[in-house]
C-alpha positions as a Markdown table, in Angstrom:
| # | Residue | x | y | z |
|---|---|---|---|---|
| 1 | Unk | -45.1 | -49.6 | -9.3 |
| 2 | Unk | -44.8 | -50.0 | -5.2 |
| 3 | Unk | -45.6 | -46.3 | -5.0 |
| 4 | Unk | -48.8 | -46.3 | -6.4 |
| 5 | Unk | -49.8 | -49.4 | -4.7 |
| 6 | Unk | -48.9 | -47.5 | -1.6 |
| 7 | Unk | -50.8 | -44.5 | -2.6 |
| 8 | Unk | -54.1 | -46.4 | -3.6 |
| 9 | Unk | -53.9 | -48.3 | 0.1 |
| 10 | Unk | -53.5 | -44.4 | 1.8 |
| 11 | Unk | -56.0 | -43.6 | -0.7 |
| 12 | Unk | -58.7 | -46.3 | 0.3 |
| 13 | Unk | -57.7 | -45.9 | 4.2 |
| 14 | Unk | -58.8 | -42.5 | 4.5 |
| 15 | Unk | -61.8 | -43.2 | 2.2 |
| 16 | Unk | -62.9 | -45.8 | 4.3 |
| 17 | Unk | -62.2 | -43.5 | 7.7 |
| 18 | Unk | -64.8 | -41.0 | 5.9 |
| 19 | Unk | -67.5 | -43.5 | 5.5 |
| 20 | Unk | -67.2 | -44.5 | 9.6 |
| 21 | Unk | -70.1 | -42.8 | 11.6 |
| 22 | Unk | -69.3 | -40.2 | 14.1 |
| 23 | Unk | -70.6 | -41.3 | 17.5 |
| 24 | Unk | -69.7 | -38.4 | 19.7 |
| 25 | Unk | -72.0 | -36.5 | 21.2 |
| 26 | Unk | -73.4 | -33.2 | 19.6 |
| 27 | Unk | -72.8 | -30.1 | 22.2 |
| 28 | Unk | -71.7 | -26.7 | 22.1 |
| 29 | Unk | -68.6 | -26.4 | 24.6 |
| 30 | Unk | -68.6 | -22.8 | 26.1 |
| 31 | Unk | -66.2 | -20.1 | 24.9 |
| 32 | Unk | -62.8 | -19.5 | 26.9 |
| 33 | Unk | -60.1 | -17.4 | 26.1 |
| 34 | Unk | -57.6 | -18.9 | 28.5 |
| 35 | Unk | -58.2 | -22.4 | 27.6 |
| 36 | Unk | -55.6 | -25.2 | 27.4 |
| 37 | Unk | -55.3 | -28.5 | 26.4 |
| 38 | Unk | -55.5 | -31.1 | 29.0 |
| 39 | Unk | -53.4 | -34.7 | 28.2 |
| 40 | Unk | -56.0 | -37.0 | 27.6 |
| 41 | Unk | -58.0 | -37.3 | 30.3 |
| 42 | Unk | -59.0 | -40.6 | 31.8 |
| 43 | Unk | -62.9 | -40.1 | 32.4 |
| 44 | Unk | -64.5 | -37.8 | 29.7 |
| 45 | Unk | -68.0 | -36.8 | 31.9 |
| 46 | Unk | -70.4 | -35.7 | 29.3 |
| 47 | Unk | -73.1 | -33.2 | 30.2 |
| 48 | Unk | -75.8 | -32.9 | 27.7 |
| 49 | Unk | -78.0 | -29.8 | 27.4 |
| 50 | Unk | -81.2 | -31.7 | 28.3 |
| 51 | Unk | -79.2 | -32.7 | 31.7 |
| 52 | Unk | -78.1 | -35.8 | 31.1 |
| 53 | Unk | -75.0 | -37.4 | 31.6 |
| 54 | Unk | -72.5 | -40.0 | 29.7 |
| 55 | Unk | -69.3 | -41.3 | 30.9 |
| 56 | Unk | -66.7 | -41.8 | 28.0 |
| 57 | Unk | -70.4 | -42.4 | 25.9 |
| 58 | Unk | -72.0 | -44.5 | 27.9 |
| 59 | Unk | -75.4 | -42.9 | 29.7 |
| 60 | Unk | -75.2 | -42.9 | 33.8 |
| 61 | Unk | -76.9 | -41.4 | 36.5 |
| 62 | Unk | -74.9 | -39.2 | 39.0 |
| 63 | Unk | -75.0 | -42.2 | 42.1 |
| 64 | Unk | -73.3 | -44.6 | 39.1 |
| 65 | Unk | -70.7 | -41.8 | 37.8 |
| 66 | Unk | -69.5 | -41.5 | 41.9 |
| 67 | Unk | -69.6 | -45.1 | 42.1 |
| 68 | Unk | -67.8 | -46.2 | 39.5 |
| 69 | Unk | -65.2 | -43.5 | 40.1 |
| 70 | Unk | -64.5 | -44.2 | 43.4 |
| 71 | Unk | -64.2 | -48.0 | 42.7 |
| 72 | Unk | -61.0 | -47.3 | 40.8 |
| 73 | Unk | -58.4 | -45.0 | 42.0 |
| 74 | Unk | -59.5 | -41.5 | 42.5 |
| 75 | Unk | -56.6 | -40.0 | 43.8 |
| 76 | Unk | -55.0 | -41.0 | 40.3 |
| 77 | Unk | -58.0 | -40.3 | 38.3 |
| 78 | Unk | -58.5 | -37.2 | 36.2 |
| 79 | Unk | -62.1 | -36.1 | 34.9 |
| 80 | Unk | -62.8 | -34.1 | 32.3 |
| 81 | Unk | -66.5 | -32.9 | 32.2 |
| 82 | Unk | -67.5 | -31.6 | 28.6 |
| 83 | Unk | -71.1 | -29.5 | 29.8 |
| 84 | Unk | -73.2 | -28.4 | 27.0 |
| 85 | Unk | -73.1 | -24.3 | 27.1 |
| 86 | Unk | -76.8 | -24.3 | 28.0 |
| 87 | Unk | -76.2 | -26.8 | 31.0 |
| 88 | Unk | -77.5 | -25.2 | 34.1 |
| 89 | Unk | -74.5 | -24.5 | 36.5 |
| 90 | Unk | -76.3 | -26.2 | 39.4 |
| 91 | Unk | -76.1 | -29.3 | 37.1 |
| 92 | Unk | -72.6 | -28.7 | 36.3 |
| 93 | Unk | -71.9 | -28.2 | 40.2 |
| 94 | Unk | -73.4 | -31.8 | 41.0 |
| 95 | Unk | -71.1 | -33.4 | 38.5 |
| 96 | Unk | -68.4 | -32.0 | 40.4 |
| 97 | Unk | -69.7 | -32.7 | 43.6 |
| 98 | Unk | -70.1 | -36.5 | 42.6 |
| 99 | Unk | -66.3 | -36.5 | 41.5 |
| 100 | Unk | -65.5 | -34.9 | 44.6 |
| 101 | Unk | -67.3 | -37.5 | 46.7 |
| 102 | Unk | -65.8 | -40.2 | 45.1 |
| 103 | Unk | -62.3 | -38.6 | 46.2 |
| 104 | Unk | -61.3 | -37.6 | 42.5 |
| 105 | Unk | -59.3 | -34.2 | 42.8 |
| 106 | Unk | -58.2 | -33.7 | 39.5 |
| 107 | Unk | -61.4 | -32.2 | 37.4 |
| 108 | Unk | -61.1 | -30.2 | 34.5 |
| 109 | Unk | -63.9 | -28.8 | 32.2 |
| 110 | Unk | -63.7 | -29.1 | 28.6 |
| 111 | Unk | -64.1 | -25.3 | 26.8 |
| 112 | Unk | -63.3 | -24.6 | 22.9 |
| 113 | Unk | -60.7 | -21.4 | 22.4 |
| 114 | Unk | -62.0 | -18.7 | 21.6 |
| 115 | Unk | -61.3 | -17.3 | 18.1 |
């Protein structure tokens, strides 16, 4: 009896998780044959195809990004930049420069592993 109740509980939890809308951004990461996983980035900067920025899901500008990173502990902060493959390299470099200006030295680029 307990097995059936546990099975039903697990079933409904999984069913409810499928009902929660995905609030992430839609972007196409570039491919890399040498991509590796970075353990849980502390700050995720998303650079969208139109050039706009999102920091941990919230829209921000380059000066706001630099100020936010400098306000924390930049020496221990790691930043992962998830840039859409259609974004210009100049925009990507501007984001990296903003991170470096704030004092962040641990900067990683997100990529999908090539099949």
